[in-house]
C-alpha positions as CSV (number, residue, x, y, z in Angstrom):
1,M,-158.0,-39.1,-10.1
2,A,-157.5,-35.9,-8.0
3,K,-158.0,-36.2,-4.2
4,V,-161.2,-34.8,-3.4
5,Y,-162.3,-34.1,0.1
6,S,-165.8,-34.5,1.9
7,V,-166.6,-31.3,4.5
8,G,-165.5,-33.1,7.5
9,E,-162.3,-34.5,6.0
10,F,-161.4,-31.2,4.9
11,A,-162.4,-29.9,8.2
12,D,-159.8,-32.3,10.0
13,E,-157.2,-31.7,7.6
14,I,-157.1,-27.9,8.1
15,G,-158.4,-28.1,11.7
16,V,-161.5,-26.2,11.8
17,H,-165.2,-27.2,12.2
18,P,-167.2,-28.5,9.6
19,E,-169.7,-25.8,9.6
20,T,-166.8,-23.1,9.3
21,V,-166.1,-25.3,6.1
22,K,-169.5,-25.1,5.2
23,R,-169.9,-21.5,5.5
24,W,-166.6,-20.6,3.7
25,C,-168.7,-22.5,0.8
26,R,-171.5,-20.3,1.3
27,E,-169.6,-17.5,0.9
28,D,-167.7,-19.0,-2.1
29,K,-164.2,-18.7,-0.7
30,L,-163.8,-22.5,-1.4
31,N,-164.3,-24.2,-5.0
32,Y,-166.3,-27.4,-4.7
33,T,-168.7,-29.7,-6.4
34,R,-171.6,-31.6,-5.2
35,T,-172.3,-35.5,-5.4
36,A,-175.5,-37.2,-7.0
37,G,-176.9,-36.9,-3.5
38,G,-176.1,-33.2,-2.9
39,H,-173.0,-33.7,-1.1
40,R,-170.3,-31.1,-1.1
41,R,-166.8,-32.6,-2.3
42,I,-163.7,-29.9,-2.2
43,P,-160.3,-30.8,-4.4
44,H,-157.0,-31.3,-3.1
45,S,-156.0,-27.9,-4.8
46,E,-158.3,-26.1,-2.2
47,L,-156.1,-27.6,0.6
48,Q,-153.3,-26.8,-1.0
49,H,-154.3,-23.0,-1.6
50,L,-155.2,-22.8,2.1
51,E,-152.2,-24.5,3.7
52,G,-150.4,-21.3,3.5
53,T,-152.7,-19.0,5.1
54,T,-155.0,-21.4,7.5
55,H,-152.2,-23.0,9.6
56,P,-150.4,-19.9,10.6
57,R,-153.4,-18.1,12.2
58,T,-153.2,-20.9,14.8
59,D,-149.5,-19.3,15.6
60,K,-151.7,-16.2,16.2
61,V,-153.6,-15.4,19.8
62,A,-155.6,-13.2,21.6
63,I,-156.1,-13.5,25.4
64,Y,-158.4,-12.6,27.8
65,A,-158.7,-12.3,31.7
66,R,-161.1,-11.3,33.9
67,V,-161.7,-10.3,37.6
68,S,-164.9,-10.3,39.3
69,G,-164.4,-6.8,41.0
70,H,-161.8,-3.9,41.5
71,G,-160.4,-5.4,44.7
72,Q,-158.8,-8.1,43.1
73,K,-157.6,-6.0,40.1
74,K,-155.7,-3.8,42.7
75,D,-154.2,-6.9,44.5
76,G,-152.7,-7.6,40.9
77,D,-154.7,-10.9,39.9
78,L,-155.6,-9.0,36.3
79,D,-151.8,-8.5,36.0
80,R,-151.0,-12.0,37.1
81,Q,-153.5,-13.7,34.8
82,L,-152.2,-11.8,31.7
83,N,-149.0,-12.2,32.7
84,T,-149.3,-16.1,32.7
85,L,-151.0,-16.0,29.5
86,K,-148.1,-13.7,27.8
87,E,-145.8,-16.4,29.3
88,Y,-147.5,-19.5,27.6
89,A,-147.7,-17.6,24.4
90,H,-144.3,-16.9,24.4
91,D,-143.3,-20.8,25.1
92,H,-145.3,-22.2,22.4
93,G,-144.0,-19.6,19.9
94,W,-147.1,-18.1,19.4
95,S,-147.6,-14.2,18.8
96,I,-150.1,-11.9,20.8
97,E,-152.4,-10.1,18.5
98,N,-155.0,-9.1,21.0
99,Q,-156.0,-8.5,24.5
100,Y,-159.2,-8.3,26.2
101,T,-160.3,-7.7,30.1
102,D,-163.3,-7.8,31.8
103,I,-163.9,-6.8,35.4
104,G,-167.1,-8.2,36.2
105,S,-168.9,-11.8,37.4
106,G,-168.5,-14.5,35.4
107,L,-172.4,-14.4,35.4
108,N,-172.8,-11.2,33.5
109,E,-173.1,-11.9,29.8
110,N,-173.0,-8.2,28.8
111,R,-169.4,-7.8,29.7
112,R,-167.5,-5.4,27.6
113,G,-164.2,-7.3,26.6
114,L,-166.3,-10.3,26.1
115,N,-168.2,-9.0,24.0
116,K,-165.6,-7.1,22.1
117,L,-164.3,-9.9,21.8
118,L,-167.0,-11.9,20.3
119,D,-167.6,-8.9,17.8
120,D,-163.6,-9.1,16.4
121,A,-163.9,-13.1,16.1
122,E,-165.5,-13.0,12.5
123,D,-162.6,-10.7,11.2
124,A,-159.8,-11.5,13.8
125,D,-156.1,-12.0,12.5
126,Y,-155.9,-15.0,15.3
127,G,-157.0,-18.3,15.5
128,R,-156.8,-19.2,19.3
129,I,-158.3,-17.3,22.5
130,L,-156.1,-18.1,25.6
131,V,-157.5,-17.9,28.9
132,T,-156.1,-19.5,32.4
133,Y,-159.1,-20.7,33.5
134,Q,-162.6,-21.8,31.5
135,D,-164.6,-19.9,34.2
136,R,-162.2,-16.8,33.3
137,L,-164.3,-16.5,30.0
138,T,-167.8,-17.3,31.4
139,R,-169.2,-19.1,34.3
140,F,-171.8,-20.5,32.3
141,G,-172.5,-21.5,28.6
142,H,-169.0,-21.8,27.9
143,S,-170.0,-24.3,25.0
144,Y,-171.9,-21.6,23.2
145,V,-169.1,-19.3,23.5
146,E,-166.5,-21.9,22.1
147,R,-169.2,-22.6,19.5
148,L,-169.7,-19.5,18.3
149,L,-165.8,-18.7,18.1
150,D,-165.5,-22.0,16.3
151,Q,-167.9,-20.6,13.6
152,H,-165.2,-18.1,12.7
153,G,-162.3,-20.6,12.7
154,V,-161.3,-19.1,16.6
155,E,-160.5,-21.6,19.1
156,I,-160.3,-21.4,22.8
157,T,-157.5,-22.7,24.6
158,V,-157.9,-22.9,28.3
159,I,-154.4,-23.4,30.0
160,N,-155.1,-25.0,33.1
161,E,-157.9,-27.3,33.4
162,E,-158.4,-28.0,37.0
163,T,-160.7,-25.7,39.1
164,D,-159.2,-21.8,39.8
165,K,-158.5,-22.2,44.0
166,T,-158.3,-18.7,44.2
167,A,-161.7,-17.7,43.0
168,H,-163.3,-19.4,46.5
169,E,-164.7,-15.2,47.3
170,E,-165.9,-14.8,43.6
171,L,-167.8,-18.0,43.8
172,V,-169.5,-17.0,47.0
173,D,-170.2,-13.6,45.4
174,D,-171.8,-15.4,42.2
175,L,-173.8,-17.9,44.3
176,L,-175.4,-14.9,46.6
177,Q,-176.6,-12.7,43.3
178,L,-178.0,-16.0,42.1
179,V,-180.1,-16.5,45.6
180,A,-180.7,-12.9,45.4
181,S,-181.8,-13.0,41.9
182,F,-184.2,-15.8,42.8
183,A,-185.5,-14.9,46.2
184,G,-186.6,-11.6,44.4
185,K,-188.4,-13.2,41.7
186,L,-190.4,-15.2,44.3
187,Y,-190.9,-12.4,47.4
188,G,-190.3,-9.4,45.8
189,M,-187.0,-7.1,45.4
190,R,-187.6,-5.3,48.8
191,S,-189.4,-7.9,50.9
192,S,-188.1,-9.2,54.2
193,K,-188.2,-12.8,53.3
194,R,-186.0,-12.0,50.3
195,K,-183.5,-10.1,52.8
196,N,-183.6,-12.9,55.4
197,L,-183.0,-15.9,52.6
198,V,-180.0,-13.7,51.1
199,E,-178.5,-13.0,54.6
200,T,-179.3,-17.1,55.7
201,V,-177.1,-18.4,52.6
202,E,-174.4,-15.7,53.2
203,S,-173.9,-16.6,57.0
204,E,-174.0,-20.6,56.2
205,V,-171.5,-19.9,53.6
206,N,-169.3,-17.8,55.9
207,T,-169.2,-20.4,58.5
208,S,-168.3,-23.3,56.5
209,E,-165.5,-21.5,55.1
C-alpha cells in the first residue's frame, strides 16, 4: 500500500508549517483524501512532486535591516547590517532574492520596508528572511510576524540570538516614546505633567548610563 501522510507529517517532511499544507489543500495545490473521521491524508506521490520545488526555496533568501534614525544610517550601521547578512547568506550558499530596509523605530508597525516584506511574502520566490537581531524586524509582536510569514512558507532566521548591545540609544528612545504616549493619554499631550514625567524618566535613564 502506498504511504500516505497526515497534514502534520507532510509538513515535517518538507519543512513548512501545517497551516501552509492545509492552505495548499484548500487551494487544490495538493491531492488528498479524507479519512472516515474527516482528516486529510496526502499520498507520497505529492511529496515526490514537491521535493523538486519546495526545498530549493529555502536556499533563496531575502534580507531585512533597520536602523532607528538617519544618524545611525549615516554612521554606517544600516550598511553593516546588510553586509553581515550578505556574508551569512554567502557562507551558507544561499542566493539573495530581495532586500528590505527601514529607518524608524522598532515600535512603529507602519514601516514601508516591513509592509513591503509582508506584502511580497505570499508570492515570494524565497523561503527565508534573514535579520541580524530579532528586534531589527520588530520590537514587539515578533511571534505574530513569524506566524504570518509561516503561513506563506517563509521562515525567519535570526543570525544573532543575543541582545543587540549596540542598540542602547534606540532602546532609550523607544522607552521615552512609550512614556510620552501613555503620559499623553493620562494628562494630555500638551500638559506640564506629561512634559515633567518624560523629562524625569529621561534624566533617570541618562544618569544610570
